[in-house]
C-alpha positions in Angstrom: 8.1 1.9 25.0 4.9 3.3 24.0 6.1 3.8 20.3 6.2 -0.1 19.7 2.3 -0.4 21.0 1.5 2.5 18.8 3.2 1.4 15.6 1.4 -2.1 16.5 -1.9 -0.7 16.7 -1.6 1.5 13.7 -0.3 -1.2 11.7 -3.1 -3.7 11.9 -5.4 -0.8 10.4 -2.8 0.5 7.9 -4.1 -3.3 6.1 -7.6 -3.6 7.2 -8.4 -0.4 6.0 -7.5 -0.5 2.7 -7.7 -3.9 2.2 -11.6 -3.6 3.3 -12.2 -0.7 1.1 -11.0 -2.2 -2.3 -12.7 -5.3 -1.6 -15.8 -3.8 -1.0 -15.5 -1.7 -4.2 -15.3 -4.7 -6.3 -18.1 -6.3 -4.4 -20.1 -3.5 -5.0 -19.3 -3.3 -8.6 -19.8 -6.9 -9.2 -22.8 -7.8 -7.2 -24.7 -5.1 -6.2 -25.6 -3.5 -9.9 -28.7 -1.5 -8.7 -26.6 0.9 -6.8 -25.0 2.3 -9.8 -26.8 4.7 -11.7 -24.8 4.5 -14.8 -24.8 0.6 -15.6 -21.9 1.0 -17.7 -19.9 1.0 -14.5 -20.8 -2.6 -13.6 -18.9 -5.7 -13.9 -19.6 -9.0 -14.2 -18.0 -12.5 -13.0 -14.3 -11.2 -12.2 -12.1 -12.0 -9.5 -9.1 -9.7 -10.4 -6.5 -11.0 -8.3 -6.9 -13.9 -10.6 -8.2 -13.1 -13.8 -7.2 -9.6 -13.9 -11.0 -8.3 -15.1 -10.7 -5.0 -13.8 -8.2 -2.3 -12.6 -8.3 -1.2 -8.7 -9.6 2.4 -10.0 -12.2 0.9 -12.3 -13.9 -0.7 -9.4 -13.2 2.4 -7.2 -13.8 5.3 -9.5 -17.6 5.0 -10.1 -20.5 6.2 -7.6 -21.2 5.0 -5.1 -17.7 3.0 -4.8 -15.3 5.9 -4.4 -17.6 7.0 -1.1 -16.0 4.1 0.6 -12.7 4.4 -1.3 -11.5 7.7 -0.8 -12.5 8.4 3.1 -10.6 4.7 3.2 -7.4 5.8 1.3 -7.3 9.4 3.3 -7.5 7.7 6.6 -5.0 5.2 5.4 -2.6 8.1 4.2 -3.2 9.6 7.9 -2.3 6.4 9.7 1.0 6.0 7.2 2.3 9.1 8.6 1.8 8.3 12.1 3.2 4.9 11.4 6.5 6.2 9.6 7.1 8.9 12.6 6.8 6.3 15.2 9.0 4.0 14.1 11.6 6.4 13.2 11.3 7.2 17.1 11.8 3.4 17.9 14.7 3.8 15.6 16.2 6.9 17.8 15.5 5.1 20.5 17.9 2.4 19.9 20.1 3.8 17.6 20.1 7.7 17.5 20.8 9.2 13.7 20.9 5.7 11.9 21.7 6.3 8.4 18.7 5.5 7.0 16.5 7.3 9.5 15.9 10.3 6.9 15.3 8.1 4.3 12.7 6.0 6.0 10.7 9.4 7.0 11.0 10.6 3.7 10.0 7.9 1.4 7.2 6.6 4.1 5.8 10.2 4.4 5.8 10.8 0.6 4.2 7.3 -0.2 1.1 8.6 2.0 1.5 12.4 0.2 1.2 10.2 -3.2 -1.9 8.1 -2.2 -3.7 11.0 -0.8 -3.0 12.9 -4.4 -3.9 9.9 -6.1 -7.0 9.6 -4.2 -8.2 13.3 -4.6 -7.9 12.8 -8.5 -9.4 9.2 -8.8 -12.5 9.8 -10.5 -11.7 13.4 -11.9 -11.8 12.8 -15.8 -9.7 15.4 -18.1 -9.0 14.2 -22.1 -5.7 15.5 -21.7 -2.5 13.3 -22.0 -0.5 15.3 -19.7 -3.0 14.7 -17.1 -3.0 11.0 -17.5 0.4 10.9 -17.7 0.1 13.1 -14.0 -2.0 10.2 -12.4 0.2 7.2 -13.7 3.4 8.9 -12.4 1.4 9.7 -8.7 0.5 6.0 -8.5 3.8 5.1 -9.7 5.3 7.0 -6.9 3.2 5.8 -4.2 4.6 2.3 -4.9 8.1 3.3 -5.3 8.0 5.5 -2.3 6.3 2.8 -0.2 8.6 -0.1 -1.1 11.5 2.0 -0.6 10.2 2.8 2.9 9.3 -0.7 3.9 13.0 -1.8 2.7 14.9 0.8 4.8 12.9 0.0 7.6 13.7 -4.0 7.5 17.5 -3.0 7.0 17.6 -0.6 9.7 15.7 -3.2 12.2 18.3 -5.7 11.1 21.1 -3.9 11.7 20.3 -3.6 15.1 18.4 -6.9 15.5 19.9 -8.3 18.8 18.7 -5.2 20.6 15.3 -5.9 19.4 15.0 -9.6 20.3 13.1 -8.9 23.5 10.7 -6.6 21.8 10.3 -8.9 18.3 9.3 -12.2 16.6 12.4 -12.5 14.9 10.8 -14.8 12.3 8.2 -12.0 11.2 11.1 -9.8 10.7 12.6 -12.2 8.4 9.0 -13.0 6.4 9.2 -9.1 6.1 12.7 -9.3 4.4 11.3 -11.9 1.8 8.4 -9.9 1.1 10.2 -6.5 0.4 12.7 -8.8 -1.7 9.7 -10.1 -3.6 8.2 -6.9 -4.1 11.2 -5.4 -5.6 12.0 -8.3 -7.8 8.4 -8.5 -9.2 8.3 -4.6 -9.5 11.6 -4.8 -11.7 10.5 -7.9 -13.6 7.0 -6.3 -14.4 8.3 -2.8 -15.6 8.9 -4.0 -19.3 5.1 -5.5 -19.2 3.6 -2.1 -17.5 5.5 0.3 -20.1 3.5 -1.4 -23.1 0.7 1.2 -24.5 -2.7 0.3 -25.1 -4.7 -3.3 -23.9 -2.0 -5.7 -24.5 -1.4 -7.7 -21.4 -4.2 -5.9 -19.9 -5.5 -8.7 -17.6 -1.7 -9.4 -16.6 -1.3 -5.8 -15.5 -4.6 -5.5 -13.6 -3.9 -9.1 -12.0 -0.6 -7.8 -11.0 -2.1 -4.6 -9.7 -4.4 -6.3 -7.1 -1.6 -9.2 -5.9 1.2 -6.3 -5.5 -1.2 -4.0 -3.7 -1.9 -7.2 -1.3 1.6 -7.7 -1.0 2.4 -4.0 0.0 -0.3 -4.1 2.7 0.7 -7.2 4.0 3.7 -5.8 5.4 1.8 -3.8 7.9 -0.2 -6.9 8.5 3.3 -8.4 9.5 4.5 -5.6 11.5 1.3 -6.3 13.9 2.5 -9.7 14.4 6.3 -8.9 14.8 6.1 -6.7 17.6 5.0 -8.6 20.9 2.4 -7.2 23.4 5.1 -6.2 26.0 5.7 -2.8 27.2 8.9 -1.8 28.3 
């Protein structure tokens, strides 16, 4: 099945591109201060995965960081669309008209669209409460759609796991199930904290953002290792 190899090839890039991009932006804004025309944009001594010293958007939106971030996110969005389409074809091969097929396609492609919209508006400032709410909702939509698509995909593969056994390493499918379960639990627990306005719990919110981002894209790294290097 060529589609399996396509998914395997795409998945590693869906992990690497955003991972490298956001961490390159972090490195620029914390270490290469001379590259920033506006010195108010620089950040000192933070590793936000642990201390929550900055949000992802805080490191990605100033020039020249956005020159890395935006193209990377546009490319990631394109690859996400292909990833979910190829997965739908794999599902159809094993079980045509699976009950979750349309949900996987909807949430997967919707997450890619939300990521594109978020990237377009990143760094564009309007002193308008509706615009600020719109940006938050788009980012929230990306997270919800992405986790929903990942969850439905894992449940779908579990539903015909025996048919997949010659194509996959089942250990990684189990790890993916644990991962999406953790993402859902963390999201539910974090909602009350994220809903609090102002700077209260700011550092915790930022750390959650970085770590949650890492969790979401790790799903694609696991995809790469789950499928075997075998064509059938």
